[in-house]
N, C-alpha and C positions, 0 to 999 in steps of 0.2 A: 738266081742260081743258074749257071750254064747247064744245058741238058746233059752233057757228058759227066759233069760233076754230080748231078742229081742221080744219074744211072749208076755211077761208081759207088755212091753212098748206098743206094738201094741194094745193089749187088752185094756189097760188103755186109750189110745188115741181114740180108736174106741168107747168105752162104755161111756166115760166121756161126760157129757153134759156141754160144756163150754158156758160161757156167750157169746152171739153173737157179742158183741163188743170187745171180746178178740181175738187177732190173735195168733194162735198157729202154730209153725213151728217145725218140727222134723228133726234133722240132724244126721241120722245114718251114719256109715262109708260108704263112697261112693259106695263100692261094693254092699251094701244093699239098696241103694237109690231107685232103680227101684222097688224092692219088696215093699219097704215102700210106694211108690206112688200108686202101684196097690192095696195095702192092706188097707191103711188109707182112711178115708172119704175125700171127696174133700174140706171139711171145714178146714182140717189140711194141712198146707203147708209142703213140703218136701224140704230139702236143701242138697246139696252136701257139703262136708267138705272142699272143695278146688276147684279151677278152674284155668286153665292156662291162660296166657296173649295173646295167638294167636289162630286162628281158627284151624290150622293144621300144620303138620310138623313132623320132627323126634325128638319128645320130649317124649321118652319112659317113661311110667309110669304116665304121666300127663294126665289130663282130661280137654278137652276144653269145653267152654260153649255150643257149638253145640252138643257135646256128652251128656252133662247133660240134655239139652232140649229134645234130642232124646228119653230119657226114661221117659219123662213127669215131670221131676223135674224142679221147677221154681225158686229156691233160690240157692245161693252159699255163703259159709262163706269164707272170704278172710282175710289173715293176722293173723290167729290164733297164739296164743303164742308159740306153738311148732314150727310152721314155722319160726317164728322170732328167737327164742332162741335155738332151736335144729338144725335147718337146715340153719340158718343164712340168712333168707330172708330179704333183705333190703327194706326200705320204697319205693324206686323207683319201685322194682319188684311188691310189694303189690299193689301199686296204678295203675301200668300197668295192673295187673290182674283184679282189680276192674273196671277200665275203660273199658276193653274189655268185661267183663261180663255184664256190663250195656248196652254197645252198642249192644250186642248180645240178649238183652231182658231178662236177668235174673234179679231178685231182689237180692240185695247184702247185706250181713251182714258183714260190715268191723269191724275187731277187733282192738282195741287199748289197751294199758296198759303198765305197767312198772313192773320191778322186785321189790320185797319188799325192797331190799337194795337201789334201785334207789328212790323209794317213800320216804324212810326215810332220804335220803340225798340230796334231790333236793334243789338247791340254784340257783336263777336266778341272773346272773351278767349283769348289765348295763355297757357296755363298748363302748362308742362312738368311732368309728373308727378315727375320727378327733382328738381325744385326746390321742391316743396310740403312744408313742414315739415321740410326737411332742412338748412336753413341754406345750401344751395348756391343760387346764383343764376345765371341765364343772363347772359352778358356783354352789354353793350349791342349789340355786333355780332351776337351769336347771336339776340337778340330781334329786332333790325332785319332780319336775314335771313329769319326766319319771317314777319314782318309783310309784307315785300315780296312773298314768295311767296303769302301769303294774298290780298293785294290783286291780284296778277296773276291768280290763279285766279278771283276775282270778276269781273275785267275780261274774261277769256276765256270764262267760263261763264255769267255773268249779264249785266252791261253795264258800260260804262265809267262811267256815272253812279253805279251802285250801288257800284262799286269806289272811286270818288272820295269818296262820301258816308258809307260804312260806317266806323264808329269801330272801331278795333282796339286792344285794350288788352293790357298785360302784367301777369300776376299770379302771379309765382313768387318767393316769399320776398323781397319788396321791403322794404328797410330804409332808415332815415334816411341811412345812408352811401351806398347805391348808387342811391337814388331820383333824385338830381340827374343822375347820369351816364346813367341809362336814359331819363329824361325829355328829355335833350338830343338824343336820336336823332330825326331829322327825321320818320321814319315813325311813331314811337310817339306817339300823340296823348294818351293818358291812361295812368296807371299806378294800380294799386290794391294794397293790402296784403292778403295772404291771412291 
């Protein structure tokens, strides 16, 4: 971060009269977090941009929650998109980092998200394990019931728009004989053969 941009951000956050019900957290590059904590008013939270999953050890370049807390910083961002997509951090590592940060007393900002091509091509497949390669098939009513529940979950936990637009397919031992019956179900938009 250029010094002028850093000063501009600090001046803005220091001078701005934020609504008291608004929580503001600044996340400078970790090397500047101590300076940010010393410079910004206590009403503005400061976050590290990452935190490691263990308190100490030979993890060159990593920052532990204890180190973050040592400089007065109270937040940590975990699972940022660069960590996932550039450095290949798996969900298991991200949740281990988040869990340790919480145990150590940090507040955590967990990041989630998908690449644009993933967002544009997400299809949920209902594939009952008991129907794969067994010759047994969910009845159209059984498949319909699961699809309705999946769509309701998307509506309640993501958004009505995502629930409406997400394609949900059935893939459990579809045959020429049962394909037409399954495809007639209103909720099942696509079927595929396993």
